[in-house]
C-alpha positions as CSV (number, residue, x, y, z in Angstrom):
1,X,0.0,0.0,0.0
2,X,1.4,3.4,-1.1
3,X,1.5,6.8,0.5
4,X,-1.8,8.6,0.4
5,X,-2.1,11.3,-2.2
6,X,-4.3,14.3,-1.0
7,X,-5.8,16.4,-3.8
8,X,-5.6,20.2,-3.4
9,X,-7.2,21.1,-6.8
10,X,-8.8,19.0,-9.5
11,X,-10.6,20.5,-12.4
12,X,-10.4,22.5,-15.7
13,X,-9.6,26.0,-16.6
14,X,-11.6,29.0,-15.2
15,X,-15.0,29.4,-16.9
16,X,-14.4,33.1,-17.2
17,X,-11.6,32.4,-19.8
18,X,-14.2,30.6,-22.0
19,X,-16.8,33.3,-21.6
20,X,-14.3,36.2,-22.3
21,X,-12.9,34.5,-25.4
22,X,-16.4,33.6,-26.7
23,X,-17.3,37.2,-26.5
24,X,-14.1,38.2,-28.3
25,X,-15.1,35.6,-31.0
26,X,-17.8,38.0,-32.3
27,X,-14.9,39.9,-33.8
28,X,-13.6,37.9,-36.7
29,X,-9.9,38.5,-35.8
30,X,-10.4,36.8,-32.4
31,X,-12.0,33.6,-33.6
32,X,-8.7,31.6,-33.0
33,X,-8.7,32.7,-29.3
34,X,-12.3,31.5,-29.0
35,X,-11.4,28.1,-30.5
36,X,-8.4,27.8,-28.1
37,X,-10.7,28.6,-25.1
38,X,-13.3,26.0,-26.2
39,X,-10.5,23.4,-26.6
40,X,-9.2,24.1,-23.2
41,X,-12.6,24.0,-21.6
42,X,-13.4,20.6,-23.2
43,X,-10.1,18.7,-22.7
44,X,-7.7,20.5,-20.3
45,X,-7.7,19.2,-16.7
46,X,-5.4,20.0,-13.8
47,X,-4.8,17.8,-10.8
48,X,-2.6,19.2,-8.0
49,X,-1.9,17.0,-5.1
50,X,0.6,16.9,-2.2
51,X,2.9,14.7,-4.4
52,X,2.6,16.0,-7.9
53,X,1.1,18.2,-10.6
54,X,-0.7,16.4,-13.4
55,X,-2.0,18.1,-16.5
56,X,-4.2,16.3,-19.0
57,X,-4.8,18.1,-22.3
58,X,-4.2,18.0,-26.0
59,X,-6.7,16.7,-28.6
60,X,-9.4,14.8,-26.8
61,X,-7.4,14.9,-23.6
62,X,-4.9,12.3,-24.8
63,X,-1.7,14.0,-23.5
64,X,-0.7,13.8,-19.8
65,X,2.2,15.4,-18.0
66,X,3.2,14.6,-14.4
67,X,5.7,16.7,-12.4
68,X,7.0,16.0,-9.0
69,X,7.8,19.0,-6.8
70,X,11.6,18.2,-6.5
71,X,12.0,18.8,-10.3
72,X,10.7,22.3,-10.1
73,X,13.2,25.2,-10.2
74,X,10.9,28.2,-10.8
75,X,7.2,29.2,-10.9
76,X,6.0,32.4,-12.6
77,X,2.3,33.6,-12.5
78,X,0.5,36.1,-14.6
79,X,-3.0,37.3,-13.6
80,X,-5.7,37.3,-16.2
81,X,-9.4,38.2,-16.2
82,X,-9.1,41.0,-13.7
83,X,-7.2,38.7,-11.4
84,X,-10.0,36.1,-11.2
85,X,-7.8,33.5,-12.9
86,X,-4.2,33.3,-14.1
87,X,-1.5,31.6,-16.1
88,X,1.4,29.8,-14.4
89,X,4.6,28.6,-16.0
90,X,6.5,25.9,-14.1
91,X,10.2,25.5,-15.1
92,X,11.9,22.2,-14.4
93,X,15.5,21.3,-13.7
94,X,16.0,20.1,-17.3
95,X,14.9,23.6,-18.6
96,X,11.5,22.4,-19.9
97,X,8.4,24.3,-19.0
98,X,4.8,23.4,-18.3
99,X,2.1,26.0,-18.7
100,X,-1.0,26.0,-16.6
101,X,-3.4,28.3,-18.5
102,X,-6.5,29.9,-17.1
103,X,-5.9,28.4,-13.6
104,X,-8.7,29.1,-11.2
105,X,-7.6,30.2,-7.7
106,X,-4.1,30.6,-9.2
107,X,-2.8,32.5,-6.2
108,X,-3.8,29.8,-3.8
109,X,-2.4,27.1,-6.1
110,X,0.9,29.1,-6.4
111,X,1.2,29.2,-2.6
112,X,0.4,25.5,-2.3
113,X,3.0,24.5,-4.9
114,X,5.6,27.0,-3.6
115,X,5.4,25.4,-0.1
116,X,6.4,22.0,-1.6
117,X,9.3,22.9,-3.8
118,X,13.0,23.2,-2.7
119,X,14.1,26.3,-0.7
120,X,16.3,27.6,-3.5
121,X,13.4,27.3,-6.0
122,X,11.2,29.1,-3.5
123,X,13.6,32.1,-3.4
124,X,13.6,32.3,-7.2
125,X,9.8,31.8,-7.5
126,X,9.1,34.3,-4.7
127,X,11.0,37.0,-6.5
128,X,9.3,36.3,-9.9
129,X,6.0,34.6,-9.2
130,X,4.0,36.9,-7.0
131,X,1.3,38.8,-8.8
């Protein structure tokens, strides 16, 4: 029997992202943004636990990325939608990045993740990640 995994957040992107981009879709030039928001709303799912970050996305939700906290070197957040949701970029030790787009409660999620990463990464993320 393994160690219990407690879920902090599980769900999709913020509904405000979809609504905002659908409204922008009435202008022809913003139709690609609307399509992207619809795709995210349908197939993008986040699962943040005390052990890892899992992101399921891609076409029909077929791609999955799992990150353990010890691999994270930096987290940067950007508020969106008047601060109701935000984007997060998690940088890993190997230099690769994982984007968490339209994350609901992104400030709480940032704090939760930041508490679990290494102290040197907390210093880097603290200087860059606060919004």
